[in-house]
C-alpha positions as CSV (number, residue, x, y, z in Angstrom):
1,X,75.5,157.8,-31.7
2,X,77.3,160.1,-34.2
3,X,78.9,163.7,-34.2
4,X,76.8,164.8,-37.4
5,X,73.3,165.2,-38.2
6,X,71.3,166.8,-41.0
7,X,69.4,169.9,-40.2
8,X,66.1,170.4,-42.3
9,X,67.2,173.8,-43.4
10,X,70.8,174.2,-43.1
11,X,72.0,170.7,-44.1
12,X,75.1,169.0,-42.4
13,X,75.9,170.1,-38.7
14,X,78.8,168.9,-36.6
15,X,78.7,168.8,-33.0
16,X,82.4,169.0,-32.6
17,X,82.6,172.5,-34.0
18,X,81.7,175.4,-31.8
19,X,79.2,176.9,-34.3
20,X,78.1,173.4,-35.5
21,X,79.6,174.3,-39.0
22,X,76.6,176.4,-39.8
23,X,76.8,179.4,-37.5
24,X,74.5,177.6,-34.9
25,X,74.9,177.6,-31.1
26,X,74.6,174.1,-29.3
27,X,71.5,175.5,-27.5
28,X,69.6,176.0,-30.7
29,X,69.3,172.3,-31.4
30,X,69.8,170.8,-27.7
31,X,66.4,170.4,-25.8
32,X,64.6,173.0,-27.9
33,X,60.9,173.2,-27.9
34,X,59.3,172.7,-30.5
35,X,62.0,170.2,-31.4
36,X,64.0,170.6,-34.6
37,X,63.7,167.5,-36.9
38,X,67.3,166.4,-37.3
39,X,68.1,163.2,-39.2
40,X,71.1,160.9,-39.4
41,X,73.2,161.4,-42.4
42,X,73.7,157.5,-42.7
43,X,70.3,156.0,-42.3
44,X,68.0,159.1,-42.5
45,X,66.4,158.3,-39.2
46,X,65.5,160.9,-36.6
47,X,68.2,161.8,-34.1
48,X,68.5,164.4,-31.2
49,X,71.2,166.3,-29.5
50,X,72.6,164.9,-26.4
51,X,75.6,165.4,-23.8
52,X,77.6,162.5,-22.4
53,X,78.4,162.3,-18.8
54,X,81.8,163.9,-19.8
55,X,80.0,166.8,-21.5
56,X,80.8,165.6,-24.9
57,X,78.1,166.8,-27.5
58,X,76.8,164.1,-29.9
59,X,73.7,163.1,-31.7
60,X,71.7,160.1,-30.6
61,X,69.1,158.1,-32.6
62,X,65.4,158.3,-31.8
63,X,63.9,155.0,-30.3
64,X,63.3,152.4,-32.8
65,X,66.3,153.2,-35.0
66,X,66.9,150.8,-38.0
67,X,69.5,148.0,-36.8
68,X,71.7,148.4,-40.0
69,X,72.9,152.0,-39.4
70,X,76.6,152.0,-39.0
71,X,76.7,155.2,-37.0
72,X,74.3,153.8,-34.5
73,X,76.5,150.9,-33.6
74,X,79.9,152.5,-33.4
75,X,81.4,152.1,-30.0
76,X,82.1,154.9,-27.5
77,X,85.9,154.3,-28.0
78,X,85.4,154.7,-31.7
79,X,83.5,157.9,-31.3
80,X,86.2,159.1,-28.8
81,X,89.1,158.3,-31.3
82,X,87.2,160.2,-34.0
83,X,86.9,163.3,-31.7
84,X,90.8,163.1,-31.0
85,X,91.7,162.9,-34.6
86,X,89.4,165.8,-35.6
87,X,91.0,168.0,-32.8
88,X,94.6,167.1,-34.0
89,X,93.7,167.9,-37.6
90,X,92.3,171.3,-36.6
91,X,95.4,172.1,-34.3
92,X,97.5,171.2,-37.5
93,X,95.6,174.2,-39.3
94,X,93.3,172.0,-41.4
95,X,89.6,171.9,-41.3
96,X,88.1,168.5,-40.0
97,X,84.7,167.2,-40.9
98,X,83.3,164.1,-39.3
99,X,81.4,161.2,-41.0
100,X,81.7,162.6,-44.5
101,X,80.2,160.2,-47.2
102,X,81.4,160.0,-50.8
103,X,78.9,161.3,-53.3
104,X,78.3,157.9,-54.7
105,X,78.2,156.3,-51.3
106,X,81.4,154.2,-51.9
107,X,83.1,155.3,-48.8
108,X,82.4,157.3,-45.6
109,X,85.3,159.0,-43.8
110,X,85.3,159.1,-40.1
111,X,87.2,162.4,-40.3
112,X,87.9,164.2,-43.5
113,X,90.8,166.6,-43.2
114,X,90.8,169.6,-45.7
115,X,93.7,171.8,-46.3
116,X,92.6,175.6,-45.9
117,X,95.3,176.6,-48.4
118,X,94.8,174.4,-51.3
119,X,91.8,172.2,-50.7
120,X,93.7,169.0,-50.5
121,X,92.0,166.1,-48.6
122,X,93.0,163.3,-46.5
123,X,90.7,160.8,-44.7
124,X,91.5,159.6,-41.1
125,X,89.7,156.5,-40.2
126,X,89.4,155.1,-36.6
127,X,89.4,151.3,-37.1
128,X,88.7,149.4,-33.7
129,X,86.7,146.5,-34.9
130,X,88.3,143.4,-36.5
131,X,88.7,143.7,-40.3
132,X,90.6,141.5,-42.9
133,X,93.4,142.7,-44.9
134,X,91.6,142.3,-48.0
135,X,88.5,144.6,-46.7
136,X,90.8,147.5,-45.5
137,X,92.9,147.3,-48.8
138,X,89.6,147.4,-50.7
139,X,88.3,150.4,-48.7
140,X,91.7,152.1,-49.1
141,X,91.4,151.6,-52.9
142,X,87.9,153.3,-52.9
143,X,89.6,156.5,-51.5
144,X,92.5,156.2,-54.0
145,X,89.9,156.0,-56.8
146,X,88.6,159.4,-55.8
147,X,92.2,160.8,-55.3
148,X,92.1,160.8,-51.6
149,X,94.9,159.7,-49.1
150,X,93.9,157.9,-46.0
151,X,95.4,156.9,-42.6
152,X,93.9,154.2,-40.6
153,X,94.3,154.6,-36.8
154,X,93.7,151.7,-34.1
155,X,94.0,151.6,-30.4
156,X,94.1,148.0,-30.2
157,X,97.0,146.3,-28.9
158,X,97.4,144.0,-31.9
159,X,96.8,145.4,-35.4
160,X,97.5,142.6,-38.0
161,X,97.0,144.9,-41.0
162,X,99.3,147.8,-39.8
163,X,101.6,147.6,-42.8
164,X,98.9,146.6,-45.4
165,X,97.6,150.1,-45.7
166,X,98.8,153.5,-44.4
167,X,98.1,153.1,-40.6
168,X,99.4,153.7,-37.1
169,X,98.5,152.2,-33.6
170,X,98.0,154.6,-30.8
171,X,97.9,154.4,-27.0
172,X,95.3,156.4,-25.2
173,X,95.8,158.0,-21.9
174,X,94.5,156.6,-18.7
175,X,91.6,157.1,-18.4
176,X,90.8,157.7,-22.3
177,X,89.9,161.2,-23.0
178,X,89.9,163.6,-25.7
179,X,92.0,166.1,-23.7
180,X,94.6,163.5,-22.7
181,X,97.9,162.8,-24.4
182,X,97.4,160.3,-27.2
183,X,100.6,158.6,-28.3
184,X,101.7,156.7,-31.5
185,X,103.4,153.4,-30.6
186,X,103.6,151.6,-33.7
187,X,103.6,152.5,-37.2
188,X,106.4,155.0,-37.4
189,X,110.1,154.1,-38.2
190,X,113.6,155.8,-38.9
191,X,116.3,154.3,-40.8
192,X,119.8,153.7,-39.0
193,X,122.2,153.9,-41.9
194,X,125.1,152.9,-39.8
195,X,123.5,149.5,-38.9
196,X,121.6,149.2,-42.1
197,X,118.3,148.7,-40.4
198,X,115.0,150.3,-39.7
199,X,114.2,151.2,-36.0
200,X,110.7,151.9,-34.6
201,X,110.1,155.3,-33.3
202,X,107.9,154.8,-30.1
203,X,105.8,157.2,-28.1
204,X,105.3,160.1,-30.5
205,X,102.3,162.5,-29.6
206,X,99.3,161.7,-31.9
207,X,98.8,165.4,-32.5
208,X,102.4,165.9,-33.6
209,X,102.2,162.8,-36.0
210,X,99.1,164.3,-37.7
211,X,100.7,167.6,-38.0
212,X,103.7,166.0,-39.7
213,X,101.6,163.8,-42.1
214,X,99.5,166.8,-43.2
215,X,102.5,169.0,-43.6
216,X,104.1,166.3,-45.8
217,X,106.9,165.6,-43.4
218,X,106.0,161.8,-43.2
219,X,105.4,159.4,-46.0
220,X,103.9,156.0,-46.0
221,X,106.9,154.1,-47.5
222,X,107.1,150.5,-48.9
223,X,110.2,149.0,-47.2
224,X,112.6,147.3,-49.2
225,X,112.4,143.4,-49.0
226,X,115.9,143.1,-47.3
227,X,115.1,145.7,-44.6
228,X,111.7,144.6,-43.3
229,X,113.1,143.3,-39.9
230,X,112.2,146.4,-37.7
231,X,114.2,146.6,-34.5
232,X,112.4,147.7,-31.5
233,X,114.0,150.4,-29.2
234,X,115.5,149.4,-25.9
235,X,116.5,145.7,-26.6
236,X,117.1,143.2,-29.4
237,X,113.4,142.4,-30.2
238,X,112.4,142.8,-33.8
239,X,109.2,142.6,-35.9
240,X,108.5,142.4,-39.7
241,X,106.9,145.3,-41.4
242,X,106.6,145.7,-45.2
243,X,105.6,149.5,-45.0
244,X,105.4,152.2,-42.5
245,X,105.3,156.0,-42.0
246,X,108.7,157.6,-42.1
247,X,110.6,160.8,-43.2
248,X,112.0,161.3,-46.7
249,X,115.4,161.4,-45.1
250,X,115.1,157.8,-43.9
251,X,113.8,156.8,-47.3
252,X,117.0,158.4,-48.9
253,X,119.1,156.6,-46.3
254,X,117.6,153.3,-47.0
255,X,118.2,153.9,-50.9
256,X,121.7,154.9,-50.3
257,X,122.3,151.8,-48.3
258,X,120.8,149.6,-50.8
259,X,123.1,151.1,-53.4
260,X,126.1,150.2,-51.2
261,X,124.9,146.8,-50.6
262,X,124.3,146.1,-54.4
263,X,127.9,147.2,-55.0
264,X,128.9,144.5,-52.5
265,X,126.7,142.0,-54.1
266,X,128.2,142.9,-57.6
267,X,131.7,142.0,-56.2
268,X,130.5,138.8,-54.7
269,X,128.9,137.9,-57.8
270,X,132.0,138.5,-59.9
271,X,133.9,136.0,-57.4
272,X,131.1,133.5,-58.0
273,X,131.0,133.9,-61.9
274,X,133.9,131.4,-62.5
275,X,132.3,128.7,-60.4
276,X,128.9,129.3,-62.2
277,X,130.4,128.7,-65.6
278,X,132.1,125.5,-64.5
279,X,128.7,124.3,-63.4
280,X,126.9,125.5,-66.6
281,X,127.9,122.5,-68.7
282,X,126.6,120.1,-66.3
283,X,123.3,122.0,-66.0
284,X,122.9,122.0,-69.9
285,X,123.3,118.2,-69.9
286,X,120.5,118.2,-67.1
287,X,118.4,120.6,-68.9
288,X,118.5,118.3,-72.1
289,X,117.6,115.4,-70.1
290,X,114.9,117.4,-68.5
291,X,113.6,118.5,-71.9
292,X,113.4,115.0,-73.2
293,X,111.6,114.0,-70.1
294,X,109.1,116.9,-70.7
295,X,108.6,115.8,-74.3
296,X,107.6,112.3,-73.2
297,X,105.2,113.5,-70.8
298,X,103.7,116.0,-73.3
299,X,103.1,113.1,-75.7
300,X,101.4,111.0,-73.0
301,X,99.4,114.0,-71.9
302,X,98.4,114.6,-75.6
303,X,97.2,111.1,-75.9
304,X,95.1,111.4,-72.6
305,X,93.7,114.6,-74.1
306,X,92.6,113.0,-77.2
307,X,91.0,110.0,-75.2
308,X,89.3,112.5,-72.9
309,X,87.9,114.3,-76.0
310,X,86.5,111.1,-77.4
311,X,84.9,110.3,-74.2
312,X,83.5,113.8,-74.0
313,X,82.1,113.4,-77.7
314,X,80.2,110.1,-76.9
315,X,79.0,111.6,-73.6
316,X,77.5,114.5,-75.5
317,X,76.0,112.1,-78.0
318,X,74.1,110.4,-75.2
319,X,73.2,113.5,-73.6
320,X,71.5,114.5,-76.9
321,X,69.7,111.3,-77.2
322,X,68.3,111.8,-73.7
323,X,67.4,115.2,-74.5
324,X,65.6,114.4,-77.6
325,X,63.9,111.6,-75.7
326,X,62.8,114.0,-73.0
327,X,61.6,116.5,-75.6
328,X,59.4,113.7,-77.3
329,X,58.0,112.8,-73.9
330,X,57.2,116.3,-73.1
331,X,55.4,116.9,-76.5
332,X,53.3,113.7,-76.0
333,X,52.4,114.9,-72.4
334,X,51.3,118.2,-73.9
335,X,49.3,116.4,-76.7
336,X,47.5,114.3,-74.1
337,X,46.8,117.3,-71.9
338,X,45.4,119.2,-74.8
339,X,43.3,116.2,-75.7
340,X,42.1,115.8,-72.2
341,X,41.2,119.6,-72.2
342,X,39.4,119.3,-75.5
343,X,37.5,116.3,-74.2
344,X,36.7,118.3,-70.9
345,X,35.4,121.1,-73.0
346,X,33.1,119.0,-75.2
347,X,31.7,117.4,-71.9
348,X,31.2,120.9,-70.5
349,X,29.5,122.1,-73.6
350,X,27.3,118.9,-73.4
351,X,26.3,119.5,-69.7
352,X,25.5,123.1,-70.6
353,X,23.3,122.0,-73.4
354,X,21.6,119.4,-71.2
355,X,21.1,122.1,-68.5
356,X,19.7,124.4,-70.9
357,X,17.5,121.9,-72.5
358,X,16.2,121.0,-68.8
359,X,15.9,124.7,-68.0
360,X,13.7,125.1,-71.1
361,X,11.5,122.1,-70.2
362,X,11.3,123.5,-66.8
363,X,10.1,126.9,-67.8
364,X,7.9,125.6,-70.6
365,X,5.0,124.8,-68.3
366,X,4.8,128.2,-66.8
367,X,3.0,131.0,-68.5
368,X,3.6,134.6,-68.5
369,X,0.6,135.1,-66.2
370,X,1.8,132.5,-63.8
371,X,5.2,134.1,-63.7
372,X,3.9,137.4,-63.0
373,X,1.8,135.9,-60.2
374,X,4.7,134.2,-58.7
375,X,6.9,137.4,-58.8
376,X,4.0,139.4,-57.2
377,X,4.0,136.8,-54.3
378,X,7.7,137.1,-54.1
379,X,7.6,140.9,-53.9
380,X,4.9,140.9,-51.2
381,X,6.9,138.6,-49.2
382,X,10.0,140.8,-49.5
383,X,8.0,143.8,-48.5
384,X,6.7,141.9,-45.3
385,X,10.2,140.9,-44.4
386,X,12.3,143.9,-45.3
387,X,9.9,146.5,-46.3
388,X,11.4,146.6,-49.6
389,X,10.1,145.4,-52.8
390,X,12.1,142.4,-54.5
391,X,12.6,143.1,-58.2
392,X,14.0,140.7,-60.9
393,X,17.4,141.7,-62.4
394,X,16.4,140.0,-65.5
395,X,13.4,138.1,-66.8
396,X,15.7,135.5,-68.6
397,X,17.6,133.3,-66.2
398,X,21.3,132.5,-66.6
399,X,23.5,129.5,-65.6
400,X,25.0,131.5,-62.5
401,X,21.5,131.5,-61.1
402,X,20.5,128.0,-62.2
403,X,18.5,129.4,-65.0
404,X,16.2,131.0,-62.4
405,X,15.1,134.6,-61.9
406,X,17.4,136.6,-59.6
407,X,15.3,139.2,-57.6
408,X,16.9,141.8,-55.5
409,X,16.0,144.2,-52.7
410,X,18.1,147.2,-53.7
411,X,21.4,145.9,-54.7
412,X,21.4,142.8,-52.4
413,X,20.3,139.4,-53.8
414,X,17.1,138.6,-52.2
415,X,16.7,135.0,-53.8
416,X,16.2,133.2,-57.0
417,X,12.8,132.4,-58.5
418,X,12.1,128.8,-59.9
419,X,15.9,127.7,-60.4
420,X,16.1,124.5,-62.5
421,X,16.5,121.5,-60.4
422,X,19.2,120.1,-62.7
423,X,21.4,123.3,-62.5
424,X,21.3,124.0,-58.6
425,X,24.9,123.1,-58.2
426,X,25.6,126.6,-59.5
427,X,23.9,128.4,-56.6
428,X,25.5,129.1,-53.3
429,X,24.3,126.9,-50.7
430,X,22.9,130.0,-48.7
431,X,20.6,131.3,-51.6
432,X,17.0,131.4,-51.0
433,X,14.7,129.7,-53.4
434,X,11.0,130.7,-54.3
435,X,8.7,128.3,-56.1
436,X,5.1,128.0,-56.9
437,X,3.9,125.1,-54.8
438,X,5.0,122.1,-52.8
439,X,5.3,119.9,-55.8
440,X,8.1,122.2,-57.1
441,X,9.5,122.5,-53.6
442,X,9.7,118.8,-53.6
443,X,11.7,118.7,-56.9
444,X,14.1,121.3,-55.4
445,X,14.9,119.6,-52.0
446,X,15.0,116.1,-53.6
447,X,18.4,117.1,-55.2
448,X,19.9,117.6,-51.7
449,X,21.8,120.6,-52.9
450,X,19.3,123.2,-51.3
451,X,18.1,122.8,-47.7
452,X,14.4,122.8,-47.3
453,X,14.6,125.8,-44.9
454,X,15.7,128.0,-47.8
455,X,12.9,127.0,-50.1
456,X,9.7,129.0,-50.0
457,X,6.5,128.0,-52.0
458,X,3.3,129.9,-52.2
459,X,0.8,127.0,-52.8
460,X,-0.1,128.1,-56.4
461,X,-1.7,125.7,-58.7
462,X,0.4,123.7,-61.3
463,X,-1.8,125.0,-64.1
464,X,-3.0,128.5,-65.1
465,X,-6.7,129.0,-63.6
466,X,-9.4,130.5,-65.8
467,X,-12.1,132.7,-64.7
468,X,-15.7,132.3,-65.9
469,X,-17.3,135.6,-66.8
């Protein structure tokens, strides 16, 4: 829920303004068909125009909104207070924009008041959720870095940070409405010169307070340390405040009273000067004793420091020795790993050599005519099974196909012709194998690496037949 949204063509629009700040009517965005694609200025998610049961205009997030959007999780009380502040600012003759972000994203003002006359800006923040003094001071400093004053407003009963930053506590009407009379009940004081104390000003209309602040009739003043006990009206109750909103007249009265008090303090100091001098000699003797004691302690501390440095030096020597040992162990481990890798590479090459030798021996007993005969049988079988002729990818086998000849139907591997038994581990277990006869089939299946169901033989003779002419 927010009072502002981003129009796809006009940019930022404000539901609290009659023309939405862009010369638009509410009906142009509320329940229109086709719907205007409005987005949240905070998270960029889709929003749509809505009316509350009290006919307050606002923008609600579409279903599935991101959980981190701050505008979406703000309470109804927060939105109501922002609306009240915006109306008070506009009644004071200033323009009010809601949910205004900093260009660099360092802050986002609930309501930004802008002077029509000179363009001065002041942020008004509705702070209802708990916040630490450090956090609210940090957020105030971000505004100050951009040359913007700020006033924090809370409707909570207890506001622990009220004098930490420029702030007030307000009391809403019953029931809380934007049109009701909101009152400032804490955060505004006046100085009673006759009694030399600050007195809280209670039940000031919020609209009047906003008008006075924007008109520079009120200033957030750091109260002198001796005057921080604020008296509440109608009794003897007090509270402590280190800063509060007040008039320049009260600030001047406090300064005048402080001058008078300091004159009285000066007279009192003169009466005490004689006694102070009488005490000075005794204090000098005591200071000398303390100096000697401090010197003794300094010498002892220096001795302890030297001992600590020596222990540290020995510790660092031991640490360096351990580091060197670890480094030597690491290098030895690397050497062993390299040696193991070298031995594994030698073993791999030897296996490859043996497999290649076995493959050469495996193929040495098959003539070109026998190979052609076998490939023709495989091609005929593939046509019978798939109506597609199996063709060899390359006549020379490779290790990937166990030094057999891979045949393909189109781009799909149909099988491998005469893979070498010693290299069958390179084939996938689902690969079909084609051999000349039962003898070769037995050599293949005897390895246990290829199932008999995947081996096909064509009962061809071991030796090339000759034809008598």
